[in-house]
C-alpha positions, -999 to +999 in steps of 0.1 A: +000+000+000+014+033-011+013+064+011-007+082-016-036+058-012-036+064+026-036+101+022-064+099-003-085+078+020-078+102+049-087+132+028-120+117+016-128+105+051-123+140+065-144+156+037-172+130+044-171+137+081-173+175+076-203+171+052-221+148+076-215+172+104-228+201+083-260+182+073-267+172+110-262+208+121-284+221+093-313+198+102-310+207+139-310+244+131-340+241+108-359+220+135-351+247+161-362+275+138-395+258+132-402+253+169-421+283+183-413+274+219-375+274+215-358+301+234-346+331+215-309+338+211-294+365+232-282+381+200-316+383+184-332+418+180-364+407+198-346+386+225-358+391+260-335+413+281-322+394+312 
């Protein structure tokens, strides 16, 4: 096994992990945005002052 194959596998694995992480984060964010009972961010304009 050549080092080039190993580097290619590691690169593709890293790219796949980043894509999976992004898709999971996107779905969680969309789910939270659709939930009316989710607390507002402290950075939102209409966030409650505490």
